[in-house]
LUMMI-418199 format. One record per atom (N, C-alpha, C): residue in one letter; x, y, z. Coordinates in steps of 0.02 Angstrom, whole numbers, plus 50000, padded with zeros to 5 digits. Atoms other than C-alpha are relative to their C-alpha. Example, Ala and Ser with C-alpha at 12.3 -4.5 7.8 and 13.67 -1.06 7.14 Angstrom:
2
a500454994150000a506154977550390a500455006050000s499584994149997s506844994750357s499615005550037
END
This chain:
113
x499815000150069x485394992249543x500765000149992x499274999650002x487214996949572x500314993250018x499755006549979x487524980549665x499914994849945x500145004950052x486714970449526x500485000849941x499534998950054x487924978349402x500634995850007x499395004149992x489454969849477x499834992750014x500185007049986x488544954249538x499904996149935x500155003350064x487994950249360x500585000249951x499434999550045x489684954449283x500424993650002x499555005750003x490884940949228x500655001950035x499394998449962x492384940349348x500615001549956x499424998950043x493614939749204x500005007149969x500054993150026x492994957149151x500245005250051x499764995349950x493574965149315x500735001649987x499304998350007x495194974749306x500394997550060x499565002649947x496674970249416x499845003150067x500144996549938x496254983349547x499364997450032x500645002549973x494464977149565x500094992950027x499875006949976x495054959049580x500375000250067x499634999449937x496284964449716x499545002450056x500474997549950x494914974049807x499554994350025x500455005549982x493754958949804x500374994950043x499605004849961x495144947649868x500125002750071x499874996949935x495584959750010x499365000450041x500644999749965x493754962250054x499824993250028x500155006849977x493524943450065x500404998250063x499585001449941x494984941950187x499775004050060x500194995749945x494434956650292x499314998250028x500675001849977x492604951450300x500024993850044x499955006249960x493094934250367x500275001450071x499724998349935x493984943150512x499575005050039x500414994649972x492574955350553x499534997650055x500495000949945x491694954750723x499764992850008x500215007050000x491684935750725x499714997750067x500285001849935x491254935350910x499275001850005x500704997949997x489584943650875x499574994949961x500425005150033x488164931450831x499795001949929x500214997850068x487674941950678x500524998249947x499455001450046x489374938350600x500374993550016x499625005749974x489894922350691x500074994249950x499995005850046x489434908850563x500365001949936x499624998950061x490574907250413x499555002049941x500464998650054x489064907950298x499425004550021x500544995749973x488064920850397x499785005249948x500264994850045x486954932950304x500345006650015x499654993849982x487824946950400x500665000749963x499364999750037x489514942550323x499885000749925x500154999450072x488744940450150x499795007249983x500214993150013x487904957550163x500595004850006x499414995849992x489504965550227x500454999749938x499585000950060x490484958450080x499695003749941x500344996750057x489184964549954x500035007650007x499984992849988x489144981850033x500695002749982x499324997650012x491034983650028x500204999749927x499845000550071x491194977649849x499615005549962x500394994850033x489784989249796x500295006950013x499674993649985x490645003749885x500625001049957x499394999350040x492255000149791x499845001449927x500234998450068x491295000849627x499725007149998x500324993549996x490325016249680x500505005750003x499494994749993x491865026449730x500674997049982x499395003350023x493315020449626x500635003650023x499404996649973x494495033749697x500214996950066x499845003249937x494395026549871x500034992449991x500065007350012x493915009049809x499904996650068x500045003249934x494204997749959x500655001450037x499434998849957x495355002650101x499934995350060x500035004649944x495794989750232x499795003850062x500274996949941x494844993750389x499295002749990x500684997750013x493254999650303x499494995150028x500455005149972x492474983350359x499845001450073x500104998649929x492694988750540x499575006250011x500444994249996x491765004950505x499304998149978x500655001850028x490364997350402x499644994850044x500315005449961x490064982150515x499535002550055x500474997749949x489324991850663x499385003549972x500584996850032x488215001750545x499524994649977x500415005650023x487594985450468x499674996650060x500265003249940x487374977850640x499415004150029x500524995749973x486324992750694x499385000249954x500554999250047x485274994750537x499724993349975x500175006750025x485264976350483x499635000249933x500304999450067x484814981750307x500555002349953x499444999050045x486024981250162x499995006949965x500044993750037x485424996150061x500095006150045x499944994449953x485245007750210x500725000750026x499315000049977x486975002950272x500465002949947x499604997450056x487735006350101x499945007649997x500114992850009x486945023650087x500215003950061x499764996749940x487355028050267x500765001049995x499274999450007x489195024450234x500185004849944x499874995350054x489125033950070x499965007250026x500064993349971x488545049150170x500585001650047x499424998949957x490005046850292x500655000749960x499395000350039x491275044550154x500345006849990x499644993650007x491615063150122x500375002150064x499664998349937x492065065150306x500624995750011x499475004949988x493215049950301x500504999649942x499615001050062x493935051250124x500755001450009x499294998449994x495575060150163x500364995450047x499695004449951x495925049450314x500084992949971x499975006750030x495535033250220x500554999749948x499495000050052x496655038050075x500705000550030x499354999349967x498075042650194x500214993650034x499855006049962x497955026750296x500004993749959x500085006050041x497695014850151x500654996049997x499445004550008x498844999950153x499864994649948x500165005050051x497984990250015x500385001549936x499574999350059x498944987349853x499725004649945x500264996450057x497754995949733x500125007650004x499904992849996x498055013549801x500725001850016x499314998449982x499865012249855x500474999449940x499565000650058x500535008949681x499905005849953
END
């Protein structure tokens, strides 16, 4: 349900920070684990799921939003579980343990301004 909220939204309704997150996520997803068959093809379902998970996470937790490098944490979880919803909720459970570190290491524009 959460994912469908942003998927069905009109892109022009996203604020600047959300647009920046989506752009950064797109760049990072294309560079994620490309040597692995699950993510190798440009149009692989693995990359599409990873992108959707990361965008949904940025909507779900707007304080953290998207931090560069989250793709490298979420990708192995997705690879192991191979299920979008389970991967999302697994990372949500990890987020409290990672929150301070992610906010400290963030190099993406939406949190550094």
